[in-house]
C-alpha positions as a printed NumPy array, in Angstrom:
array([[  89.054,   48.773, -151.831],
       [  90.98 ,   49.347, -148.581],
       [  91.214,   52.748, -146.938],
       [  93.14 ,   53.22 , -143.701],
       [  92.374,   56.642, -142.258],
       [  94.471,   58.258, -139.497],
       [  94.878,   54.889, -137.783],
       [  96.549,   54.599, -134.383],
       [  97.115,   51.367, -132.442],
       [  99.516,   49.847, -129.951],
       [ 100.262,   47.451, -127.146],
       [  99.509,   48.314, -123.537],
       [ 100.572,   51.898, -122.938],
       [ 102.833,   51.914, -126.012],
       [ 101.615,   53.466, -129.28 ],
       [ 103.009,   51.583, -132.285],
       [ 101.02 ,   53.359, -135.03 ],
       [ 100.296,   57.064, -135.145],
       [  97.795,   58.53 , -137.613],
       [  98.663,   56.151, -140.462],
       [  96.721,   56.569, -143.698],
       [  97.026,   54.5  , -146.854],
       [  94.96 ,   53.008, -149.668],
       [  94.974,   49.813, -151.69 ],
       [  93.003,   49.892, -154.934],
       [  91.471,   46.847, -156.701],
       [  94.169,   45.098, -158.707],
       [  96.945,   47.071, -157.014],
       [  99.964,   45.771, -155.113],
       [ 100.862,   48.251, -152.378],
       [ 104.075,   47.587, -150.486],
       [ 104.791,   48.74 , -146.944],
       [ 108.499,   48.973, -146.155],
       [ 110.657,   49.994, -143.217],
       [ 113.043,   48.678, -140.573],
       [ 112.062,   46.047, -138.028],
       [ 109.91 ,   47.449, -135.257],
       [ 108.512,   50.498, -137.074],
       [ 104.907,   49.257, -137.022],
       [ 104.416,   47.366, -140.293],
       [ 103.153,   44.116, -138.748],
       [ 101.093,   46.107, -136.25 ],
       [  99.367,   47.819, -139.147],
       [  98.435,   44.525, -140.796],
       [  97.188,   43.13 , -137.482],
       [  95.023,   46.201, -136.989],
       [  93.63 ,   46.02 , -140.525],
       [  92.766,   42.364, -139.896],
       [  91.248,   43.08 , -136.476],
       [  93.774,   41.021, -134.53 ],
       [  94.737,   44.241, -132.732],
       [  92.082,   46.884, -131.959],
       [  92.362,   50.379, -133.348],
       [  92.65 ,   53.189, -130.814],
       [  91.83 ,   55.963, -133.266],
       [  91.007,   56.259, -136.943],
       [  89.067,   54.048, -139.332],
       [  89.513,   51.001, -141.548],
       [  87.195,   50.926, -144.56 ],
       [  86.807,   47.923, -146.84 ],
       [  85.014,   49.255, -149.865],
       [  82.056,   51.141, -148.367],
       [  82.05 ,   48.958, -145.243],
       [  83.466,   50.362, -142.016],
       [  85.241,   47.375, -140.435],
       [  87.141,   49.306, -137.761],
       [  85.45 ,   47.398, -134.939],
       [  84.654,   44.147, -136.776],
       [  86.192,   40.907, -135.41 ],
       [  88.753,   39.09 , -137.574],
       [  86.361,   36.34 , -138.716],
       [  83.94 ,   38.962, -140.056],
       [  86.745,   40.588, -142.015],
       [  87.78 ,   37.202, -143.403],
       [  84.198,   36.436, -144.409],
       [  83.976,   39.848, -146.114],
       [  86.885,   38.894, -148.383],
       [  90.165,   39.722, -146.645],
       [  92.897,   37.074, -146.699],
       [  95.805,   37.286, -144.253],
       [  99.194,   35.579, -144.308],
       [ 100.913,   36.513, -141.025],
       [ 104.62 ,   36.788, -140.424],
       [ 105.883,   33.354, -139.429],
       [ 103.245,   31.688, -141.658],
       [ 100.879,   30.588, -138.886],
       [ 100.169,   27.145, -140.288],
       [  98.794,   24.272, -138.192],
       [ 101.911,   22.064, -137.909],
       [ 100.123,   18.894, -136.753],
       [  97.486,   18.952, -139.506],
       [  98.133,   17.723, -143.019],
       [  98.647,   20.092, -145.929],
       [  95.108,   19.398, -147.144],
       [  93.609,   19.889, -143.691],
       [  95.398,   23.25 , -143.431],
       [  93.916,   24.313, -146.748],
       [  90.422,   23.25 , -145.724],
       [  90.765,   25.353, -142.581],
       [  90.987,   28.327, -144.908],
       [  87.381,   27.733, -145.961],
       [  85.957,   27.807, -142.444],
       [  85.129,   31.512, -142.589],
       [  83.234,   31.13 , -145.887],
       [  80.498,   28.452, -145.648],
       [  79.373,   28.946, -149.263],
       [  82.788,   27.893, -150.547],
       [  82.915,   24.742, -148.404],
       [  80.402,   23.162, -150.791],
       [  83.037,   23.465, -153.514],
       [  86.01 ,   22.395, -151.412],
       [  87.229,   19.823, -153.915],
       [  87.38 ,   22.334, -156.75 ],
       [  89.073,   24.927, -154.576],
       [  91.709,   22.379, -153.468],
       [  92.374,   21.452, -157.083],
       [  92.949,   25.12 , -157.963],
       [  95.457,   25.492, -155.152],
       [  97.289,   22.355, -156.262],
       [  97.587,   23.842, -159.746],
       [  98.99 ,   27.093, -158.331],
       [ 101.313,   25.254, -155.934],
       [ 102.128,   21.859, -157.414],
       [ 104.343,   20.894, -154.471],
       [ 101.325,   21.115, -152.158],
       [  99.44 ,   18.627, -154.291],
       [ 102.365,   16.236, -154.076],
       [ 102.43 ,   16.636, -150.277],
       [  98.7  ,   16.881, -149.599],
       [  98.73 ,   14.048, -147.031],
       [ 101.958,   15.111, -145.36 ],
       [ 101.921,   16.73 , -141.914],
       [ 102.514,   20.431, -142.501],
       [ 105.14 ,   20.772, -139.79 ],
       [ 107.492,   18.53 , -141.778],
       [ 107.55 ,   20.858, -144.799],
       [ 110.476,   23.184, -145.481],
       [ 110.125,   26.852, -144.575],
       [ 109.485,   27.799, -148.182],
       [ 106.862,   25.094, -148.618],
       [ 105.148,   26.227, -145.421],
       [ 105.044,   29.766, -146.805],
       [ 103.427,   28.496, -149.984],
       [ 100.9  ,   26.621, -147.86 ],
       [ 100.105,   29.749, -145.838],
       [  99.529,   31.753, -149.023],
       [  97.407,   28.986, -150.551],
       [  95.309,   28.768, -147.384],
       [  94.529,   32.478, -147.755],
       [  93.858,   32.258, -151.499],
       [  91.551,   29.242, -151.291],
       [  88.765,   31.551, -150.106],
       [  89.067,   33.754, -153.198],
       [  89.742,   36.972, -151.245],
       [  89.489,   40.368, -152.887],
       [  92.166,   41.773, -150.561],
       [  95.296,   39.871, -149.541],
       [  97.557,   40.931, -146.651],
       [ 101.059,   39.44 , -146.894],
       [ 103.524,   39.933, -144.035],
       [ 107.158,   39.323, -145.061],
       [ 106.489,   36.445, -147.507],
       [ 110.181,   36.16 , -148.484],
       [ 111.551,   36.004, -144.94 ],
       [ 113.879,   33.048, -144.385],
       [ 113.062,   31.091, -147.541],
       [ 115.157,   29.884, -150.435],
       [ 115.625,   31.964, -153.622],
       [ 113.788,   29.499, -155.875],
       [ 110.59 ,   29.811, -153.841],
       [ 110.99 ,   33.591, -153.629],
       [ 110.94 ,   33.561, -157.436],
       [ 107.776,   31.454, -157.411],
       [ 106.063,   33.824, -154.972],
       [ 107.111,   36.786, -157.113],
       [ 105.605,   35.084, -160.153],
       [ 102.378,   34.397, -158.257],
       [ 102.012,   38.016, -157.11 ],
       [ 102.675,   39.248, -160.644],
       [  99.991,   36.877, -161.925],
       [  97.461,   38.027, -159.324],
       [  98.237,   41.656, -160.173],
       [  97.648,   41.029, -163.879],
       [  94.135,   39.756, -163.126],
       [  93.357,   43.254, -161.747],
       [  90.709,   41.996, -159.311],
       [  92.546,   41.417, -156.038],
       [  94.259,   44.145, -154.039],
       [  97.431,   43.167, -152.178],
       [  99.015,   44.917, -149.201],
       [ 102.53 ,   43.547, -148.864],
       [ 104.955,   44.074, -145.975],
       [ 108.467,   43.515, -147.296],
       [ 112.081,   44.447, -146.531],
       [ 113.663,   42.779, -149.581],
       [ 113.821,   45.907, -151.747],
       [ 114.435,   44.247, -155.108],
       [ 111.481,   41.906, -154.565],
       [ 109.229,   44.755, -153.425],
       [ 110.027,   46.962, -156.396],
       [ 109.583,   44.022, -158.783],
       [ 105.981,   43.363, -157.723],
       [ 104.624,   46.621, -156.273],
       [ 102.66 ,   49.364, -157.993],
       [ 102.841,   51.754, -155.05 ],
       [ 105.101,   51.92 , -151.991],
       [ 104.756,   53.303, -148.48 ],
       [ 107.781,   53.715, -146.207],
       [ 107.314,   53.672, -142.422],
       [ 109.446,   55.078, -139.639],
       [ 108.515,   55.156, -135.936],
       [ 104.898,   54.183, -136.539],
       [ 104.205,   56.743, -139.267],
       [ 104.328,   56.954, -143.059],
       [ 107.35 ,   59.095, -143.962],
       [ 107.483,   58.601, -147.732],
       [ 105.246,   57.206, -150.453],
       [ 104.878,   57.066, -154.198],
       [ 104.627,   54.838, -157.277],
       [ 107.193,   52.031, -157.162],
       [ 108.86 ,   53.192, -160.376],
       [ 109.206,   56.787, -159.113],
       [ 110.04 ,   56.428, -155.431],
       [ 113.738,   57.108, -154.993],
       [ 115.633,   53.947, -154.037],
       [ 118.104,   55.981, -151.998],
       [ 115.237,   57.233, -149.829],
       [ 113.898,   53.722, -149.357],
       [ 117.324,   52.268, -148.587],
       [ 117.884,   54.971, -145.99 ],
       [ 114.787,   53.831, -144.104],
       [ 115.6  ,   50.153, -144.508],
       [ 119.187,   50.319, -143.313],
       [ 120.004,   49.467, -139.702]])
């Protein structure tokens, strides 16, 4: 589904990623872990086209999207939930969700049905559909950001730190959602996460980054926790 091949990217004269390779298979949850500043968010931005690649390739199925703009990647079926949520704070919850359909004109004809599905997945959003999104709690905003990505029925979902700064009850709900999506075996998920227990609870395969490179990888149930903790500790 997603193949990242020897990818390098950065900011200005600084190289933040160096020859990173990874894969996400259909129905698989792959987790990318590491300390702050090692290149995890940069990798997601480069996969999504927010940041250009300097070397290497990004393949989505058989499609080479290395140089495709972000809206083309979204239209092809990639959903992205950035760190910090990236919602539109002055729009209502429902207006935020409808913005998620802008990249997929065919789905806009079924907007009502897609909204209803999101309100089933996230009941709190249905209760707050007319509320301005900026007034929601941090956890509710995270649910909104995830729902906005899911409303387009992506086949690949990029999640950047979905548990950051939110309450335990909503973390449990997000964990349950990811488990449910994994069980459907149709959507691939690339998850950036530092909360080790959460990552190991939902992931099939883990990659550990250090200084812009993959330094360890393996199935979630086989990767040594001591190794992971070493690369997560400050």
